[in-house]
N, C-alpha and C positions, 0 to 999 in steps of 0.2 A: 462577694458575700451577699450583696443586695439581690443579685439574680437568683441565688439559692433560696433566699427568703421568698421571692416572688413565685418560684416554682412550688414551694411548700404551700403558700397561700392560695395557689391555683387549684389545689386539691380540696374539693368541697367537703370531703369526709375527714373529720378530726382524727379518725383512726386509719386514714387512707395510707396505702403503701408508699406513694410518692412523697407525701408529707413526712412520714417517718423515716424514709431514706435520707431526706435532707437533715432531719434532726440527728440521725445516726452519724452522718458525715460531720456535722458540727460537734458532736460528742467526740468523735475520733480526733478532730483538730484540737479540741479542748483549750483553745487559746483565748486571750483577752478580747480579741475582736469578736469572737462568737458570743462571749458574755455581754459585751457592750451592746451588740445587736439585740440580744435577748432582752436586756434591760430596756432598751429603746422601745421594743415591741410591747413590753409590759405596761408602758405608759400611754399606749395608744388609746384613742377613743373608740376604736373598732374592736368588738368582741373577738373576732377571729384572730386579729393580730395579737391581742393580749393572751389568748390561749396558746398561740404558737410560741410567744416569748416565754411563757410559763413552762411549756413542755421542753423547750430548749434548756432553760435554766435548771430544770429538774435533772437534766442529764449531765450537767457540768459540775460534778462533785468537787472538782478542784477549787471551785469558786464558792463553796458553801458559805463561807463567812460573809461574802458580799451578796449572795443570793437570798439568804434568810431575811434580812431586813426588807427587801423588796417583796418577798412572798408573804411575810407577816403583815406588811402594810395592805397588800391586796386581800388577805384573809379578813382583815378588819374593816375594809372599806368597800369591797366589791359587792354588787347586788345580783349579778348574773349567776345563776346556779351552776352552769357549765364551767364558768371561769373559776368559781370556788372549787368545783370538783377537780379541775386541772391543778389548782394550787395544792389541794390535798394529796393528789397523786405525786406531785413534785416533792412535797414534804416526805412522802413515803420513800421515794427514790433516793433522796438525800440522806434519809435515816439519821437525822440529827435531833437529839432530845430537846434542843432549844426551841424547836417548833411545837412542842407538846401543848403549851397553853393555847395556841391558835387552833390546834386540832381538837382539843377538848371543847373549846367554844363552839366550833362548827359541828361537833357530834350531835348537838341538839337542834340543828337547823330543821326547818319545816319541810324542806325538799329532800326526798329520799335519795336523789342522786348525790347530794352533798353528804348526807349521812353515810352513803356507801363509800364515798371517798375517804371519809373520816375512819370508817371501819378498816379500810385498807391501810391508811397512814398510821393509825394508832399502834399496830403491832410492830411497826418499824421504828417508832420514835419513843417508845416507853422507857428506854434506858435499861441498864443492868446494874442492880436489880430493877425490875419494872416499877415505875412510879405508881403509887396506890391510886391517885385520882385518875390517871390515864387508864389503869386497869379497870376501875369502876365504870368509866365511860364506855370502855370496850364491852364490858358485861351488859350494860344497859342496851347497847346496840345489838347484842346477841338476842335480846328479847324484843327487838324492833318489829313493828307491824308489817314492814316490807320484808318479804322472804329473802330477797337478794342481800339486803343489808344485814339481816339476822344471820344468814348463812356465812357471809364473809367474816362478820364479827365473831361468830362461834368458832370458826377456824382460827382466827387470831387469838382468841382466848386459849384454845387447845394448844396452839403452838407456843404461846407465851408461858403458860402455866403447867404444861405437861398434862393437860386434860382436866385440871381442876376448875370447876366453875364456882 
């Protein structure tokens, strides 16, 4: 396990193919050992390790009940914008409405990368029927000054509401 993590950490690109091949392998395994390693990485002082742990955790849907407290803690305590972005993408992948309060809080973040992550996550965690406060946050993001944030949020609104803004 540790050698796989070292391989992933050796890829300097957070979207790098080697890194995501390792994450995909850990997702295929979907075992407790992978979750424990992801949780250990999430507690690291190193930003790169925290991001890797979050990315792994977001792919281990089987452990959503154990992952959400870790991710919600990071959403509330983390200062690094890219780590927050990773948390939001993980929330989106896990698609659990229990993460909605954290996503709504981060939707108002000053960094556009974090707001972009919130725009992605919101459409996946709104619940059915869609939560009103979450939908309002998504609509606010659709009017964001950053074109990428606004575009992704607009798509989310359209997919969630059938095109009604």
